N, C-alpha and C positions, 0 to 999 in steps of 0.2 A: 504062893505069892498072889495077892489080889491083882486083878487086871488093871492096867494103867488107864487113866482117863483119856489120854490122847495117843494115837498111833501115827507117827510121822513116817511117810513113805517116800523113798527115793528110788527111782529106776535109773541106772547108770550104765553107759557103755563108753569106755575109753575116756574117762573124766579126770585123768591124772593132773591136768593143768590147774584145776580149780577146786577139786573135791575136798582138799584139806581145809580150805577156808569155809566151805559149806558145812562140813561136819563140825568145825569149831564154833560156827555161829549157832548151831543147834545145841551143842553141849554147854555153851556158855549162857543159855537162857536161865533166867531166874526161876521160872516155872520148871519143875523137875519130874512131875508125875506123867511120864511118857515112855514109850518104847520107840526106838528108831530102827525101822526096817529098811535095809538097803538091799535091793535086788540088782545083782550084777549080771548084766545081759551078755556074758561071755567076753568081757573086756580082754584085750590083747596087750595092753600097756601096763603101767604100774598101779592101776586102780586097786586091784585086790590087795597088794602089799600095803598101800597107804591105809586102806580101811582096816586091815587086820593088825596094823601097828598101833591102832588106837585102843587103849585098854579102858573100856567102859561097858558095864554089864547091860546098859540100856540098848546097846547096838545089837541088832540081830542081822547077821550077814548071811545071805543066801545067793548061790550062783546058779543060773540056768544051765541046763545040760547042753542047750544049743541056743543060738541067737534068735530071739523071738520078736524083738522090737519093743518100743516103749509101752504101747497100750497093753499087750498081754503081760508084760512085766509088772505094770501097775496093778493089774487084776490079781497077780500072784501075791503082791503086797497086801491087797485088800483081803484075800483069803487068810493070810497069816495074822492080820491085825486083830487085836483083842480090845482096843480102846473104844470108848463111847463115841469119840470123835476121830476123824481122819484129818491130818494135816499133810501138806505136800511141800517138797523142796526138790529141786534138781541140783545136779553136781556143780553147776556154774552159778548158783544163786546164793544169797546170804540173808539170813534172818537178822533183823534189827533187834536190839535189846527190848525186852518186854513183849515181843510179838505173841508168844503163846499165852502168856498170862492175860493180856488184854482181850484176845479173842475167846479164850476159855470163859472168862468172866461174862462176856457179852452173851455167849451161847447159853450159859447157865441161867441168865436172867431173861432170856427170850426163847422160850421153849418152842415157839412156832417157827423159828428160823431153821432152815435146813442147811444152807450154805452161807458162810460169811467170808467175804473177800476184803481186800484193802487196796489203797493206792500203792504204787511202787516207785522206787528210785531207779532210773536207768543208769547202768554203769558200762564202761567200756572194758576192753581186755585187761586193762591195768587196774580195774576196780575204781576208776575215777568216775564220779557222778556227772552224767551228761544231760540230765533232765529228769522231770517227774512225769510219770504216767498216771493220769487221774481217770478213774473209772466212774461211771454214773452211780449216784448214791440213793436217789429216790426210787422206790419200787417200780413206779410207772416208767421211769426212764431206763431202768435196767431191762424191763420187758421190751421197750421200744428198741433198745440197742441190738437185740438178736436179729433185727432185720438187716443189719449191715456189719456185724462183727461180734466177737465174743465180749460179753459185758463184765467179765471178771479176769483177773490175772491168776492163772492156774496155781502158781506156786505161792500165792498169798492166802489161799482159802483154808478154812477149817469147816468140816462137814459132819453131819450126823451119820455115823456108819450104818445104822440100821436102815435108814431111808435109802442111802446109796446102794446098799446090797439089795434091798427090796426092789429097786428099779434097775437091777441087772449090772451094776457097776459101770465100768467103761466099755463102750461098744467097740468091739475089736474090728468092726468094718471100717473104723477110722484110725488108721495108724498114726496120723499126725494131728488130727483135730478132735480127738475123743473128748477133750474137756468142753469144747464149744458144743458138741453134740449132747453132752450130758447136761449142761446148763439149759440148753434149748428144751430138752425133754422135761426137765424139772419145772421150768417156767411155764411151759404149755400145760402141764398138769396142775398148775396153780400152787405149787409149793413156794414158800417164801424164801427168796434169795436176796441178800443184802450186801452192801459194801460199806465199810467204815471209812469216813473221810480223812484218813491218816495213812501215811506211808509206813508200812511195817516190814517191808522186804526190799532188797536190792536184787535186780535181775539184769543179766547181761544182754545187751542189744548190739549185736555185731553181725557182719556179713556171713560169718561161718556157722551161725547157729542153725539148728535143724529146721526151724520154721522158715527162715530166710532162704536157705539153700534150695528148699523144695517149694518155694512160694509159687513159681510158675509151672510147677509140675503137680505131683499128687496132693500136696498140701493145699494148693489153690483150688484144685478140683473138689476136694472134700469140703472146704469152706464154702465154695460156691453152691454146692448141693445142699448144705445145711441152710444157708440163707434162702435159697429157692424154696426149700421145704417149709421154713418158718413163715415166709410171706404167703405161700400158697395156702397154708393151713389157717392163717389168722387174719388175712386181708381179702377184701373184694377187689382190690386193684391188681391187675394182671401184670406180672413181670416175667420176661423170658429168662432162660438160663444165661443167655449172653448178657442181658442187663444186670443180672445178679453178679456175674463175673466182673463187669465194669464197676459195680459198687465196691467189690472187694479190692480192686486195683486202682481206686481213685487216687491214692497217694503213691502209686508206682507208675510214673510216666513212661518207663521203658516197656510197659505192657502192650503198648501200641493202640490203646483206645483213642478214638478220634475226639476232637473237642466237642462235636455235636453229641456223640454218645455220652460223654462226661456230663454235659449240661442237661441232657435229657434225663439221666438217672437222678441227677440232683433235683430236677423239677418233680419227678415221680416220687422221690423220697419225701418231698414237701407235701405232696398230695396224700401219701401214706400217713404222714404225721397228722394231717388234718382229720383223716378218718380215725386214726388210733386215739387221738386226744379229743375226739368228738368236736371237730370243726375248729375250735380255738386252740392253737398251738401255744403252749407255754413259752415264755421268752427264752428260757434256758434251752429248750429243744430247738427252737428256731435259730438261736445263736450257734448251737452245736452243728446244725446242718449247714448254715452259712459259713461257719469257720471251716468245715470240712471241704466245701466247694472252693473257698478262697485258698486254702492250703494246697488243694490239688492243682489249682491254676499256677500258684507260685512255684510249686515243685516242677511243673512242666517248664516254666520259664527258666529255672535253674538248670534243668536237664538240657534244654536247648542251648543255653549259654555255654555249658561245659562241653557240648559237642559242636561248638562253633556254628550254631544254626540260629543266630540272633534274629534273622529276618522272619523266621517262623513265629516268633513271639508277636510281632506286629500283624502278621497275616491272621493269626488266630484271634487276636484282640479285635481286629476289624470284622472278622467273621461273626463274633459274638454281638458286636454293636449292630450289624446289619440284621441278624437273625432274631435278636431278642430286644430290640429297641423299645418295645412296649412293656417290658418287664424291668422296672426301675431297680429292683434288688439285684438282679443279674448284672445289669449295667454298672452299678456301684461296685459290686464285688470284682468285676472285670477290671475296672479302672484302678481299684486298690491293688490288685495283683500286678497290673502293668507298671504302676509307679514303683512298687516294691522291688520288682525284678530289675527295673531300669536304673533306679537310683542307688540302691544299697548293694554292698558287696555280697558275694556268695556266703562268706563266713558270717556276716551280720544277719543275713536272712535265716540261715540255719539255726541261729541262736533263738529266733522267735518262732520258726516254723518247723 
């Protein structure tokens, strides 16, 4: 049998709740020249039974002898893969119709592209759409994004297997953020990484997900170290590890960052953008940073309201006015956030932020 064009890799541990939907979304793709490698990391629930009940010759099921974690399991999948391209899916994600065909066609027409990602639709535990996650689409913006977060949705990507293998696959020093580490390595080596401006996957965003559960633990530390490494290697502006951690948690008010720390890293990111874009920051990049700062202030306000600490909203607003009265952009963003939190209900705010 000739090797398939695409190898789809799933690493799963106890995925019985959603894995059937994930598998169905792959098998129902119009594009069919693929193998589907499922690496079971010693699941103790019904995951193996669900996988083995599916009769499809394209599925290759393998079970680890002991629990290794996601990153080593993904590397096992890479070693088994025969396709020219690697695609990814997790047990709680869903491919939208046409996903594989669109990305395969794009990669065939663009031989210089190593990784191609897409936007994604965020869904809850009931698979209801709760929003759209838009990734940067221009090459320069994708590059800039590695200074404050992963520029791709991992389960949306298709990658050239030869280049990924040549660069060591997934770095097993990163049990939680191996994808972010991989994109950073490839981008710093000047490989072409792109995102298509269309949503081709659904991914679950809920409090029990692996990344969220470990956000304030090992996952957060890994991401902080990657951001610090990226900035240190590519910028002349000095950031401390603490400042990189504050960047990571800008949208997580429970992290405990002070309002001064938050505003300081926003200002430093703006300076970083000026350096990166050669002084003149494109409107889209400026809008992204301003929106990030605005969203962080609004989320703080929501957090205070939900914890019956409304007075802190006024205190922080006045602190910003006193400290940054010479910076009109910061003042405007602060006023917008104060009005949003004060006037609109928490439900309406979450719809926009």
